[in-house]
N, CA and C of each residue as an Amber inpcrd file, in Angstrom:
protein
   240
   0.8120000  -1.0160000   0.0090000   0.0300000   0.0140000  -0.0570000
   0.8910000   1.4330000  -0.1230000   0.4210000   2.3020000  -0.5750000
   1.1930000   3.4840000  -0.9940000   1.2690000   3.9540000   0.5190000
   0.2700000   4.1240000   1.4110000   0.3390000   4.7540000   2.8010000
   1.4470000   4.0440000   3.8060000   1.6620000   2.6890000   3.4980000
   2.4340000   1.8880000   4.3690000   3.9930000   2.5330000   3.8950000
   3.9290000   2.6640000   2.3800000   5.3240000   2.9400000   2.0270000
   5.7120000   4.3370000   2.4590000   4.6910000   5.1820000   2.3930000
   4.9440000   6.4560000   2.6700000   5.3210000   6.6960000   4.1730000
   4.7960000   5.8530000   4.8310000   5.0380000   6.0790000   6.4030000
   6.2930000   5.4320000   6.7230000   6.8950000   4.6700000   5.6240000
   8.1420000   3.6860000   6.0700000   7.7670000   2.7850000   7.1010000
   6.7580000   1.9030000   7.1900000   6.5490000   1.0290000   8.4220000
   7.1360000  -0.2040000   8.1480000   7.6080000  -0.6360000   6.7160000
   8.3630000  -2.0210000   6.4640000   7.2370000  -2.9570000   6.6750000
   6.0130000  -2.6290000   6.5680000   4.9250000  -3.9080000   6.4170000
   4.1950000  -3.9410000   5.1220000   3.6180000  -5.0520000   4.7430000
   3.2890000  -5.3130000   3.6190000   1.7890000  -5.0060000   3.6880000
   1.0410000  -5.3500000   2.4050000  -0.3910000  -4.9020000   2.8940000
  -1.1840000  -5.7570000   3.4720000  -0.7640000  -7.2270000   3.4460000
  -1.5350000  -8.0310000   4.2350000  -1.4000000  -7.6480000   5.9980000
  -0.2640000  -7.4280000   6.2250000  -0.1040000  -6.9730000   7.7340000
  -0.6130000  -5.6210000   7.9290000  -0.7220000  -4.6760000   6.8440000
  -1.6550000  -3.4290000   7.2880000  -2.9960000  -3.7700000   7.4040000
  -3.5750000  -4.6300000   6.5900000  -4.8050000  -5.0760000   6.7400000
  -5.2990000  -5.5460000   7.8090000  -4.3400000  -6.5710000   8.4470000
  -4.5570000  -7.2420000   9.7940000  -4.3980000  -6.3180000  10.6840000
  -3.5270000  -5.3870000  10.9120000  -3.3780000  -4.2970000  11.9220000
  -4.6090000  -3.4980000  11.9660000  -5.2190000  -2.9790000  10.6690000
  -6.3510000  -2.3410000  10.8150000  -7.6410000  -3.0900000  11.3130000
  -7.7580000  -4.5800000  11.2350000  -8.9240000  -5.3360000  11.7330000
  -8.5740000  -5.5040000  13.3030000  -7.5000000  -5.1910000  13.6770000
  -7.2730000  -5.2970000  14.9910000  -7.3270000  -3.9690000  15.7410000
  -6.8410000  -3.0800000  15.1890000  -6.7610000  -1.7080000  15.8540000
  -8.0550000  -0.7720000  15.9470000  -9.0160000  -0.9530000  14.8170000
 -10.1430000  -0.3190000  14.9850000 -11.0590000  -0.8870000  15.8670000
 -11.2680000  -2.2540000  15.9900000 -12.3990000  -2.8120000  17.1770000
 -11.7210000  -2.3870000  18.5420000 -10.2090000  -2.4200000  18.7100000
  -9.7960000  -2.1260000  20.0490000 -10.0330000  -0.5250000  20.4700000
  -9.9500000   0.2490000  19.4130000 -10.0620000   1.7510000  19.5120000
 -11.6060000   1.9400000  19.7920000 -12.4870000   1.0850000  19.4690000
 -13.9790000   1.4310000  19.4750000 -14.1310000   1.0310000  20.8910000
 -13.5990000  -0.1170000  21.4700000 -13.8880000  -0.5650000  22.7470000
 -13.3170000   0.3950000  23.5880000 -12.0700000   0.8940000  23.6500000
 -11.5060000   1.6490000  24.6230000 -12.3480000   3.0800000  24.5280000
 -12.7610000   3.3850000  23.3440000 -13.6830000   4.6440000  23.2950000
 -14.7200000   4.7480000  24.2870000 -15.7050000   3.3300000  23.9400000
 -16.7190000   3.2090000  24.6450000 -16.5530000   3.1620000  26.0610000
 -15.4930000   2.2260000  26.8110000 -15.2560000   1.8630000  28.0930000
 -14.8930000   3.4210000  28.5440000 -14.2070000   4.3260000  28.1320000
 -14.1110000   5.6480000  28.7790000 -15.3760000   6.4390000  28.6060000
 -16.0720000   6.2990000  27.6820000 -17.4300000   7.3010000  27.4470000
 -18.2950000   6.8500000  28.8060000 -18.3880000   5.3830000  28.9180000
 -19.1700000   5.0790000  29.9060000 -18.7550000   5.4390000  31.2220000
 -17.7080000   5.3250000  31.4610000 -17.1020000   5.6730000  32.8780000
 -17.3660000   7.3970000  33.2810000 -17.1660000   8.1820000  32.0100000
 -17.3840000   9.4950000  32.3430000 -18.7820000   9.9270000  32.2930000
 -19.6580000   9.1580000  31.5350000 -21.0420000   9.6590000  31.4910000
 -21.7010000   9.5460000  32.6790000 -22.8700000  10.3880000  32.4500000
 -23.6740000  10.6330000  33.6710000 -25.0850000   9.8650000  33.2890000
 -25.4160000   8.6610000  33.5300000 -26.2460000   7.6010000  33.3070000
 -27.8400000   8.1200000  34.1880000 -28.7950000   7.9680000  33.6580000
 -30.0160000   8.2120000  34.3670000 -30.1680000   7.2780000  35.5630000
 -29.4480000   5.7190000  35.3520000 -29.7760000   4.9920000  36.3660000
 -28.3810000   4.1510000  36.4460000 -27.7130000   4.0730000  37.3080000
 -26.3720000   3.6990000  37.5490000 -26.2940000   2.1400000  37.1790000
 -27.5190000   1.3880000  37.4460000 -27.2590000   0.2070000  37.0080000
 -27.0290000  -0.0960000  35.4680000 -27.7140000   0.9670000  34.5070000
 -27.3690000   0.8570000  33.0560000 -25.9110000   1.0480000  32.7500000
 -25.1890000   1.7540000  33.6370000 -23.8740000   2.1620000  33.4500000
 -23.1710000   0.7070000  33.5800000 -23.5550000   0.1400000  34.6020000
 -22.7150000  -1.2150000  34.8550000 -23.0710000  -2.3260000  33.6720000
 -24.2650000  -2.3680000  33.2300000 -24.8920000  -3.3320000  32.4210000
 -23.9660000  -3.0230000  30.8510000 -23.8360000  -1.5970000  30.6550000
 -23.2050000  -1.1990000  29.3730000 -21.6650000  -1.7650000  29.3500000
 -21.3120000  -1.4780000  30.4510000 -19.7510000  -1.9160000  30.7020000
 -19.6010000  -3.2530000  30.8230000 -20.4960000  -4.1420000  31.0920000
 -20.4240000  -5.5270000  31.0470000 -20.2110000  -6.1100000  29.5640000
 -21.5140000  -5.1920000  28.8580000 -21.6730000  -5.5380000  27.5970000
 -20.4030000  -5.5470000  26.7520000 -19.9240000  -4.0300000  26.9020000
 -18.6700000  -4.0120000  25.9910000 -17.5790000  -4.8940000  26.2570000
 -17.4760000  -5.2210000  27.6600000 -16.3990000  -5.9600000  27.9300000
 -16.5940000  -7.3770000  27.5660000 -17.5970000  -8.0040000  27.5090000
 -17.8590000  -9.3300000  27.0680000 -18.1320000  -9.6760000  25.6670000
 -18.7430000  -8.7650000  25.1030000 -18.9170000  -8.7020000  23.4050000
 -18.4290000  -7.5950000  22.7900000 -17.1230000  -7.4900000  22.8780000
 -16.3420000  -5.9340000  22.3660000 -17.0380000  -5.2530000  21.3450000
 -17.1110000  -6.0660000  20.2070000 -17.4760000  -5.1820000  18.9010000
 -18.9020000  -4.9850000  18.7640000 -19.6690000  -5.9810000  19.0490000
 -21.2510000  -5.7340000  18.8340000 -21.3200000  -4.9420000  20.2140000
 -21.1940000  -5.0890000  21.3560000 -21.3970000  -4.3200000  22.3260000
 -21.0570000  -2.9590000  22.3130000 -19.8970000  -2.5370000  21.8490000
 -19.5060000  -1.2340000  21.4960000 -20.5010000  -0.5230000  20.3870000
 -20.8540000  -1.3050000  19.4760000 -21.9090000  -0.7470000  18.7060000
 -23.2280000  -0.6620000  19.1160000 -23.6850000  -1.5150000  19.8800000
 -25.0000000  -1.2320000  20.7480000 -24.9090000  -0.0860000  21.4930000
 -23.8620000  -0.0220000  22.1840000 -23.9330000   1.0540000  23.2200000
 -23.8940000   2.3390000  22.5720000 -23.3260000   2.4980000  21.3580000
 -23.2350000   3.9240000  20.6610000 -24.4970000   4.2450000  19.9550000
 -25.2440000   3.1430000  19.7820000 -26.8620000   3.3810000  19.1510000
 -27.6680000   3.8270000  20.2570000 -27.5210000   3.1320000  21.4270000
 -28.5600000   3.2320000  22.4870000 -28.0470000   4.3480000  23.4870000
 -26.9560000   4.8250000  23.4850000 -26.4130000   5.5440000  24.5850000
 -27.3550000   7.1140000  25.0320000 -27.7740000   7.3950000  23.8720000
 -28.7660000   8.8150000  24.0640000 -29.7530000   8.4570000  25.0390000
 -30.4060000   7.4490000  24.8160000 -31.6330000   7.2440000  25.4410000
 -31.3080000   6.8020000  27.0970000 -30.1760000   6.5620000  27.5030000
 -29.8840000   6.3600000  29.0720000 -28.9430000   7.2550000  29.7120000
 -28.4560000   8.3470000  28.8280000 -27.6240000   9.1670000  29.6660000
 -28.4500000  10.5580000  29.7030000 -28.0700000  10.9420000  31.0280000
 -28.7110000  12.3260000  31.2990000 -28.6850000  13.6190000  30.5270000
 -29.4390000  14.3030000  29.9440000 -29.4710000  15.5100000  28.9400000
 -28.3470000  16.3210000  29.9950000 -27.3820000  16.7830000  29.2030000
 -26.5370000  17.8890000  29.7620000 -27.3570000  19.2390000  29.7620000
 -27.0690000  19.9840000  31.0090000 -27.7170000  21.2660000  31.3280000
 -26.9420000  22.2830000  30.9100000 -27.4660000  23.0550000  29.8600000
 -26.5990000  24.5680000  29.6300000 -25.9290000  25.2790000  30.8360000
 -24.7470000  25.8430000  30.6860000 -24.5090000  26.8420000  31.7300000
 -25.1380000  28.2060000  31.4720000 -25.5690000  28.6890000  32.4710000
 -26.1380000  30.0070000  32.1110000 -25.4570000  31.1530000  32.8280000
């Protein structure tokens, strides 16, 4: 790949694709865990359930959390 050659990583296209398939889900799960821990949920049980879901079923759990999180997080109040 031209990007790997440009960055001079010394990896072939197969390794680059494999790295992408590992890095993208890992970053998704990491983002979801940090977001769950920092978010203010309406019910604290939901925070624990989402955290368990993301940890047990990482890719699907992360996607489910990202889709459903707006229903379970308290709305932010604007500063006046």
